[in-house]
N, C-alpha and C positions, 0 to 999 in steps of 0.2 A: 414324336416313339414311342412302338408298344413294347410293354416290360419283355416282352422275350425276345424283338430287337434289340435289348440291350444288355441282355446278358449274353448276349454272342458274337457286339460290340467285342461285350469288358474285358473277356481273353487275348483278341484280340491286339485290345490296347496294349496289356500286363506287357506280353511280348517280346511288341518295338519299345514298346517307355520302363521296361525293364531287365534284357537281355543276362544270359549269362555271363563277365566277362574273358572275349577270347582277346587277350593282348593280336591271335593273327589275324584278326581277321579287322576291314578297315572300316571306320569310327562311320556312325548314323547320327541321326541327328533325333536323337528320344523327343525333342520338349511340343510336339503337337500329339504324337502321341499320349506320355503326362498328363498334360492339359485334359485330352480329350479323356482318360479314363479317367481323371478326381470330376472331369462332367458329370458323365454319368453318374460316380460313385454318392455325384450330390443329388440325381435328379432321380437316384433310390434307395436308398437307402436297406434294403432287405441284399444287395445285391455284397455287400461285405461278409456274406459268407463263403462268394468265392473269393476272394484278397486272403482272409484267413488263413484258406487251405492253399491257396498256392507259399503261402508264409511259412508252411508245417512242413507242408511237401519240400518245396526249400527248392519246386526247380525253374527256381528266375532271381535275382538277386536280391537280395534282401533293402540292400537300400535304397531301387529304383522303387522296386514297393509300397513300399516306408514313406517315399515319397510323394508319390498316385496320388497313398491316402491322409494325407498331412493336407496332400493338397482340398480333399474334402469338406478334412478336417475343421480345420479352417472356418469352412463358414454354417458349421452347424452349430447349432445352439447346445449344449449340455451336453457330445459328446466324448468326455466323461470317460464313457462304458465302453464304445468305439478302440476309446487310444487305452484300456487296457487291458483289452482282448486283444491285441493288433503283441501292444508288450509279452502277452503269455507265450499268442503261439508263432510270431519270433523265437522268442527269446531270449531276452537283451536281461544285460545285465545290469547293476543303476546311468551307469553309464552310457552306457549306447540308451533309455533309458528316458535320460531325461535331453540327452541331443534331439529326440525324435521327437521329446515333449516343446524341444523349442521351433521347432519344421510347425507346433499344430500354436503356438502362437494367435493374437489375432493380433494385424500392428495396430489397425487405424484407433484411435482413445480421442475423450467428448474434447482436448482440448483439442481440437480442430477445428474453427471455427469456419461458419456458414457466412459465407455474403451478400450480403442481400443490398441493393440500389432503390431507394426512393424517388417517388416521382418524383415528376418536375412541382405540382403543386403539392405535397406535402409538404416536399423541399424548403419550397416557398413559405408556405406558413411557418417551418421549423424559426426559419431566419430568424420571420417578423415576433413572436412567441420573443427570440433570447433578442430583438432588439429592446420592446417592449420593457424585458427585462431586466435591461441596460437600463434602459429610462427610469426606470420605475425605484432600481439601486445604487446612483446610483451616488457624487457627493458625500460626505456629512456636513455638509454649509448649505446645505439642497434649502431642507428647508425655513432657515435661521436667511438664508436671504427672500426665500419670499416669502418671509411674511417683515420683512423690509418692500417688495413692490407691494405688497399690500396696503402698507401706510406712505409712503410717500404715494400707490393710484389714490388711497383714498384723498388725501390731504392735494390731487394737482379737484380734486373732484370739488373734494371743500372751498378748495381755492377760486374756480370757476363759479358755482353753485352764491357764498358769498360779493364777489365782484360785481355780479351782475340783479344782484338783491338793493334794495334801497330804504329807506325808513325802520334799523331794524332795535329793536331796543337798544340802549347802548353803557344801560347798570350794570354790565357784563365785562371788566374784563378784569387780562392775568399780566401783568408785570414779571419782564423777567429772576426780582428773587422770589419770587413767587415760583418759577419754573423752577431756577436751583433746587429751592426748595424741594420740592417733585422729584427732579433727577435725585438729590440726593436717597430717595426717600426707595429707588426704583433700586440708586445702584444699592443698596442695604436686602430691596429683594433681592435682587441677582447673587448674589454675593452668599447669604440666605441657600439658593438652593444649588451657591457653588457648594456649601458644606457639607447638605443636606448628600451630594450628589456624593465630594468625599468619602462621605460615614457611610454609605449602604454601598460605596458600588468600587471594587476598582482602579486605586492609579488614573490611566486612563483611559477606561473607559469613561467613567466618570468625569475625563476633560472634553472625551469626543461627546459625549452627550448630557452633558449641563445644560446646551446654553440651545433652546428649541426654540421653535418658529415664532410660538406666543410671543417669552420675552426678548425677540429681537424686531419682534413689531413695535412692541411697547417703548421700545428702548428707542426706535425709530421715532415711534407716535411723540415724543422727548422730543427727541433733538429738533423736531420738527413744529413744536409748540414754544424751547423756546424759541428760533430762530427769527418766530411769527410776532413773540412780544417787544423780542430786541431789534424789531424794521424798523423806523418812522416813516411816517403813514404821513400824509394831512387829512384834515379836519375830517373830514367825506367824509374821509372811505376808514373812523375809526370803528364806526358801527359793522363796517365790513370785518375787518378787524380780529375783531367781539366772537359774529357768526366760525369767523376758521377758524379761532384759541377754540372756542363751543365742542365744533367738531372733533378736535384733532385732542381734546379733554374724555368727551368721548371712549374716540379708537384708541388710548389708552388708557382706563376704564372698562375695555372692553373686555382688550389686547391681555392686559396681569390677572384681571379675570383668568381666561382662558390657561393662564400659565399658571397660576399656580393653583388650580382643581386638577390639570394631569400632573402640580407637583409630582404628590407621594407615586405613581400609575409611570411613572416616565422616570422614580429612579427605582425605581424596586426589580430587584439585579436579572431576570429574566425578562422582562421588556428589555433591558437593558443591553443586555447580549443583542436581542434580534436589534436592535436600532443598530447595533453597532452591527454586526454582522451585513447588515443591507444593505447599511453604506459606506463599510471599507472593501471593498468586492473585489473592482480597484485594482485598488492596495496590495494586496494579494496577487492580484495576474501581477500584477510591475514587479511585485519581490519575488515572485519564482517564474515570472521574466531574467527578470538575474543571473539568478541560481542557472539557471539555464543556461545564457553563455559562455557560464563561469563553467560547468560542467562540460557543457560545447571546446571551448576552450583546453581542459585539462586532457579529454579524450583525445584534443592535437598532438596537445603537446606526447605527451605519452608513447602519441604514436613516430614522430617523430626526434624525442629526446635518443634517439638511437642510435642515429648517427651522428654522434657530435662522441665523441671519444672518451673526453673530460669532466663534460657533465654526464651528473645523475639523479635520479629517485630516489629520495632514501625519506622514514620512517622517524632516523634516530641523528641525534648528535654525531657531526664528524672526532672519528676515531681517534683525535686526533689535537697535539695539545698549542702545535703552535699553529692554527688558524687567523681566519685575518675574516669576525663578521662583520652579518649583512643582515641585520636589525631591518622591521617595518618602523613607515617614513610614519606610519598613521593605519585606524581603523582602517579593516577592510580581509578582504575574501583575499589567500595568494593567488600568484600565479606568473610562471611561467613566460613571457614573449620571445618563439621565436624569431620574431627577425634583431632581437639582441644579438641571439642566442651567438646564429647568422653572423652578426657585427667580427660576435666576439672570436667566433672562426678561423676568422680575417687574419689573429695578429699573430706570428709564431710560438710565442708562448703559448698557448690556449692548443695551438695543436700538433704542441712537441711533447704537451703531457705536463710540461714542467708546475702550470696550477692546473691542474683542477674547482670542481665550483658542485655542493653542492648543496643539495635543495631538503633542508630536512624537516621539512613544512609542510605534512601531506599535503597532493595541491584543493584548494575554497574549503578549506581549511579560515577559519573571519582568526585571528590574532589582535593583540592588543599597536600599538604605538609602541617601540620601541626595542617587541620582540622578536631571538631571532631567527630570522626562519631559513638564512642562509651560513653556507661559509666559505673559504676563498684557501686550500690548502693545497702548497707550494711543496715541492720534493724538496731533502735534505739538501739543506745550503742553499738552496733558494729564498729570495723575500717576496714582498706583495706589495707593489706602488699604492698611494693613491689611485694613480687610473686606471688600477688591477680595479681594487674596492668599488672603484665610481662605474666599470660596469659590468660588472655582478649588478650590485644597485637596480643598474636598470631594467637589466633582463630581470629581476626575481623581485617583481614591487603587485604592491595591493589593493585590487582596484576599492572601493570606496562602498559599502552595503548600503546605502541612500532608500530605500522604501522599503527594504530587508525588515530595520532595523528596528523600525517601530512595527510589523509583523511580524519577527522573532520577540517581543517585549508585551504584542497585543495576543498571543500563539499560552505563554506565561499565568495575562491577568483571569484569560478564560480556562485554562485546568483551576485555575484559583475560587474562580467559582465554583462551577462542579464540584469541588467538597469543600464549598459552606454553602450551598441550594448542598450537597448530602448528607454534611452532617446532619442539616439541620431536620432531615427527618425530607424531607422534599423528591423523593426519586422519581417523577418524574421530569418536574426542571430541573434538575440536574441529568435526565432522557435526551430534554429538549436540548441542552445549553451543548450536551455531547455532537451532534447532531449539528447545533451551529457552524462547531470550531472540525467537525470532521469536513463537515464540506466545505467549511474557509482555509481549512490542508487540502486540500482536493482541488480546489480554483489553480492553487497553486502553486502542487503538482505537475496538471495538468497543461499551467502555464506554460513552466516549464521545458516537459518533452517536449510542447511544438516548437522550444526557439534552439534548439541542437537534434544533429543527424543523432538517432540510432549507434547505441557503437554496436561493439558485435557481444555473443553473452557472451557474459560474466565478467565484461570488460568491468574499469577497475570505474567512477564516477564515482564524485563528492556527495557526502549525504545534506540534504536543506535542512541547515539551520534550525527551518522551524520545526521537524517531523522530529529533529534530535531536540527540539527542546520536553515539543508537548512529552517524550516517552520518558525522559525524565525526572519533570516536576506531578509529569503521572506515575514511574513507579517511585520516585518520595514521602507520595501521599500514600501510596498505599505500603511504604512500608515504614509509615511514624503514623497513619489515622485509619484506628480501624476497622472504625465506625463507613464509616467513606468505601470500600474497597467494593464493595459491586459493579459501584460508579465507573469505578478510576477500572476495573475490569472493564468492562463497556466499552467502555476510552483507549483500552491497548487493543481490543478485538477489533476497535472500529479506524483506527492508526496502522493496525494490519489487512486491516483490508484491502484500504488503496496504496499494496505498494505494488509499484511492476514492477514485473523485471527487472529492469535495471536502476530502478529505486534504492533495494532491498533496503524496504521495509521490516518482513517478517527476520532480518537478519541481523538489522536491527535494534531492534526490540528487543530478539533470545540477550545478544553482548550485554547489552547496556543490562536485563533484567537480573542475564548473569554477575556482574559484578556490586546489584543492587540488594538482592539480598539471598542469604544463607542459603544453600543447597541442604538443611541441618532448619532449616526450619517450614514456613503452611505446604504441609503437602499438597496441601488440596490447592494452595494457589498456583502454586506448579503447573497442577496436572492442569487446571484452565489457560493459564498464560501458552502454558508450550504448548498446544493441543492445537488453540487457534494461529498464533505463530506457526506451525508443522502446518497444519492446510493452506495457507494462504502461501506456503514457500511451494508444498506443493504446487498451487494452480500457477503459478510465473516465476515454478522452475527455480527456484533462490536456493540449489546446488547446499552452500555455505548455512543456509540456513536450519534449511535438515541438517549437517554434520553436527550444528549449535542445538538444536535440541535432540542430539540420541544426546551429546554428551553431556546439558546438563543434568541428562534424563537418568545417566548410566556416575552422575556425583548422590541420586538420591539416596539415605537411609530404608525407604518404603518402595524394598522392589517388587513387590504384590502391583503394585496400585500405577507406580514405574513399565514393569514391563505387558496390562492391562492398554496403557497406554500408547505405547511406540506401539501393538497392536493394534489398537487403534488406525493408529494412522497407518500401519501399514496395508488394514485394510482398506484405508481409505487413498493409497498412489496404487490400486491396485487397478483401479480405473483410469488411471492416468501417465502414473509413470511406474512401472512393471518396477524396469530397471531400480527405481530405492523402494518400489516392496521387496524386494528380495533384500535388499541392507537391515528391510529392519529386521528378513527371516533368519537373520549371519547373527542381531543383535538378540534378540530375544536367544537362540541356542546359545551361547558363548550366556547368555547373563547369568549370575548364583543366585536367583529367586527362588522360592521350589520349584517342586517338576512340574503340580500338577500345576500354577499360573504357568507355565513355560505351556504347558498343552494344552489348555485350551485360547491362551494367545493363539499356539505353529495352530490348530485347530482353525478357530474360526477367519484364522489369514487363506488359510489354505480354499474355508467353502467361500469366501469373499472369490481367487483365483477359479477356479473354478464358475462362475456365473460371468467372472465377470473377461471367459474364455483366453487368460493368458496359463498354458498346457504347465507350463515351465513348469512351474513356479508351485500350480497347485501339486505335483509329482514332486516333485523335492519337496512339500510341508510332507507328502502322504507317506516317503522314504522316511524322513524323519521320524516318528509318527511309530514307524514299523512293529507290528505285535503288539499296537494299543490303541484296535479298531473295537472291540467289545467294550470294553474306559471309551472310551469316543462318540461310542451308540446310547449306554448306558447316559453317558450326560448329555444328547443331544434333545432323551427325552422326558428327564424328569419335567417336572413340572413349574420349580423353580426355574429353572434357566431361560423358562419362553416367558416368564416374565423380567428376570434380566437382565433381556434381548431387547424387550420392550422397555425396558427406564434405559439403556447403553440408548438402543436406538434411535431413546428422546435427546442423548446429549449430544451423541456422534452419530446421526441421517444412519440409513436402513443401507451399507452396502449388501449387505448379508438380503437386498430384499424384501419382502413386503412379508415372505416368510423361515424366519432363520433357521427355527428346528428342522425344516427339513432341508436350508440348504449346511446346514450338521450331520445329517440323516447321513443324505449325497455322498458327500468325502468321507465322512464311514467307512459306507462301501469301498471310497476311493481305496483309503488306505484297508481293505482287506483283501480285493480285485489285487491290487499289488504286492501281496506278498509274497515269500518266494518257497 
């Protein structure tokens, strides 16, 4: 369509899409005309002058014209100049201008996934690679078993050779006493290897890597040698037995030599962690499946327990002195069985709420044997029978921890190993050990997600005990050992990065951090941990974590750095969660930090909103800085500002684009354009 034709059609589209209000005129459909008007403005921005003229002369309904213009501005990049011109032409006040800006907001975000499907050949290769990885990382006893198989195969071959060989010199022979003496020396070597591993490694890791394949082969050769020496043979087979014993001794010496040569390398902490991580992945997968089943049961119970008026989930003990406690019979995850509740619901005392069940431990928590997990609370004047307590105990039971027990212990041991490597000055080894730990946590969390249905957004899920132990041990190391802080911060960042939407790891890190570290402590530690937690929480829409971060920052005595961090959190959120970015703007406005710092943070937040296309946040920020356009432009053009933006961009990313100074100057122009 020619530009002249567009100029002729636009006034007609405006007249049909935004007529003057006539209460006596019949209703008309305006949608097609408004859509056509927006399409014409998108195709030719020069037609904006016609719209501005209609806004000034008031010949058409102002809201309808603004709606048509907003449909065009949504599809344009950096449309703030047209927005400011429309606000001036229509004479909008602040409230109406903000509502018009909301109409100009872009709705798409960078969180909208683009799902693609791989081809058959690509999926087949990926599946084959996965099977190969599982074979390579199979159980802890793979190499020892392989060593035993080698010894048995060696003995079989030696036996076949010896039985088919004649006239072998019989001057060499080993008796059972000599074999037992050699066995005692080999046992001493095994004990030495175990002691060395226990001294250099964490207990659990030492237990799992102390017995190597060559050492297991040496033990197998020794057992075969003992059996051969104790075997009674005819005089004609003495030479063959001697030859067989010679081959067993050769295998024993070779295996023991290989085992001792690799002993120091095997008991190196990083090497041991690598071996443990590769060979115990299936254990963490099983632990994740167990916890996924626990989470699934917890979701089901929370969804259906409201149908039982006499049962309630509570995080605290029953507020009654007259209660019959229900204790855990064994250590395990606390769960409620709906089938048992249904059976109890058929009893008159429960249905009439003469007896009430209070589950006083959060579902999915690990409790010790004998710990109170629930209580039966009777009405005044009523008693609780042993049958009632037994029924309640059947409903509130514990599930065995199972494979999760070793996984929880392993997480604590790996965190301690990371701290030891970091305190020794080996930052690279600490980083590699951190990668192994995060990988094990990742496979466990993935297995848990696959083992449960996805609950509604924001629904309660029990937190993974592996993640909780990792966070608590890491925070304890940060608090107690200054020289390992960098590595532990990296580990916390990795744990936060594993958090999926329903795992709540960002919230877990922030809340545990709040309990473990005082607000008047090292501000830099707070800034680093809270920034990574907030960034991941924004990615996975964890509103609890964002609220916890803002609350913690409100407690920091260093208000200037707190305001700076909130500003960066807002600039990060503006691209994906604009409503949360609006919360950061409110936080900055109400902060007790110096006005200069609040102005800088608001300036940066508004500039990011302009680039992201969220005009309402940019306009709100601009109205909050009315009369300060000159100061904003002066700050944006300073050379020190360019250096500072480059520095913080390396820490927090580039939400203001490759040229942050230009974005800051543009926002200063918007503030000036919206001046009354």
